[in-house]
N, C-alpha and C positions, 0 to 999 in steps of 0.2 A: 504494500500500500504506500503510495507516494504522498507526501505532505503537500498541501496546496501552496503554491508559490505566492507570497504576498508582495506585490509591487508597491512602490510609493503611491501610485495612482489609486490602486485598490484600497490601500490603507486610508488615504485621504477620503475616498468615497464612503468607506465604512464609517469613518469618524464623522463625516458630515451627516450621514444618515442617522447615526446615534444622536447627534446634536439636534437634528430636526425632531426626532422622536421625543427627546427629553424636553424640547421646547413646547411641543404639542401637549405633552403630559402636564407640564408646568402651567400652560395656559388653561387647560381644562380644570386643574386644581384651583387656579386663581378664580376662574368663573364660578366654580362651585362654592367658593368661600365668600362670595358676595352675598350680603344679607337679602337681597331681592331675587336671588337666583332660584329658578324652579327646575328641578331635575326629576328624571324618571328612569326606571330600569325595566327591562323587558326580557322575557324568554319566549321564543316562538315554539309552540308545541309541535308544529309540523316540520319546520326547517332545522330546529335545534340551535338556531342562532340566538345570541344574546347581545343586548345593547344597553348601555347606560350612558346618559348624557345630560347636560344642562340644555334645556330647550328654550328657555326664556330668562331674561333679566329685567325685572321691573315690568313695564308694559310692552317690552320689545321682544318679539320672537327672534331667535337666532337662525338666519337663513341656512347656514351649513347644517345645523342640527335638524331643521325641518326637512332638508333634503335627505339626510341620513335616515330619518324616521320614515319618510315616504318610501325609501328603498326597503327598509326593514319590514314595513307593513304592506308590502306588495302582495299581489295575488299569488299565493303559494302554489297554485296549480299551474298557472301560465307563466309566471315570472313578470307579468306586466306591472309596471309601477304606476300608481295613481297619485293624486294629490290629496293628502289627508287633512281634514279640517282641524286646525290647531285648537279649536274649542274642545275637542276630545281630550287633548293633553291636559287642558285646564281641569276638566272633569276628573281625570285620573289623579292629578296632583291634589285636588280637593279630597278625593277618596283616601289618598295617602295621609293627609292631614287629619281626616276624621278618625282613621284607625291608628294614627301615630306610628305608622310603619313605613319603611322604605324598601320593603321586599320587592323583588321584580314582579311585575304583572305577567301572568302567563297569557299569551295571545293565542286564541284558537282561530279567529278569522278577523280580517281587517278589510282592505280594499279587495273588491272582486270586479273583474272585467265582465262585460255583458255575456260573452260566450261561456265563461265559468258559471255565472249565475243561471243562465238558461240550462246548462247541462245539469247542474245540481237540482233545479226544479223538475226537469224531465226524469231524473233518476229517483225522484220521490224523497229527496232530503227534506225532512220536516223543517218548517219555519223559514223557508227561502221564499221571500216575496218577489214578485215580478218587478216591482219598482223599489227594490231594496236600497236603503241608504248606504249599504256597503258599496254599491255601484258609484256613488258620489264621493266616497272617502269620508263619509259622515257617520260611520258605525264601526264599533269594535265588539267582538265577543271575547270575554276575559274571565280570568279567575285571579284571586290574590291568595297565595299560599298562607295558611295560618288563619284565614278569615272564612268563617262559614258562608256558604253561598247565599243563604237567606239573609245574612247580615250585610253582605255586599250589595245585594238587591235593595234592601231597605235603605241603606246609606245612599245609594244612587237615586232612589226615589225621593229621598228627603232633600236632595239638592235642587230638584225641579229644573234640571238643565236640559232635558230632552227625554226621549223615549227610553224605557227600561223593560227588557224582556227577561223572564226567568225561565231557564231551561235546566231544571233540576236533574232530569234523566240524562241529559248530555253534559252536565256539570259545568255550566258556564252562565254568565250574565251578559246580556247584550246591552250596550249603552249607545246612544246616538245623539246627534245635535238637532234632531227634528223637533216637532212639537212635543210637548209634555204629554205622555201617555204611558200605559203599562199593559203588559200581557204576560 
């Protein structure tokens, strides 16, 4: 086995990469330490991906974070990326505050492209509406580890921030930024 030859150029490139990585980590930590920073963490149940970030500071959403969230919350069947309503993140943040937890939300479903939504409806998947707010990036199906599903539903209902669906048999709560309603 031959040792890799480290040239001056490759050493400088590696050093620069490490410096950029350390700078990004420091900037994330600096953002998170701001008193008005709002952060969220996620685990996607279908892709296995995890994401943790500051998505807003004060009244300002962070464009790079929103872009990362859009990609993370893409249609996990097709890979198509939609634009997620930032109001959903505020709802999730409020739920975190209500429960005093920063555990990652488990995401079951987020954005759905029209072909995925149609296919799920045709295959008899329960609860898939033809005009689902998932199509508009205005709905999430979630769980919060350590929080009873009924408690998560009740907390979401108490916020009166949009629709709340309770799917006990499938083990998730649906939240959206549509009109206030429940099912």
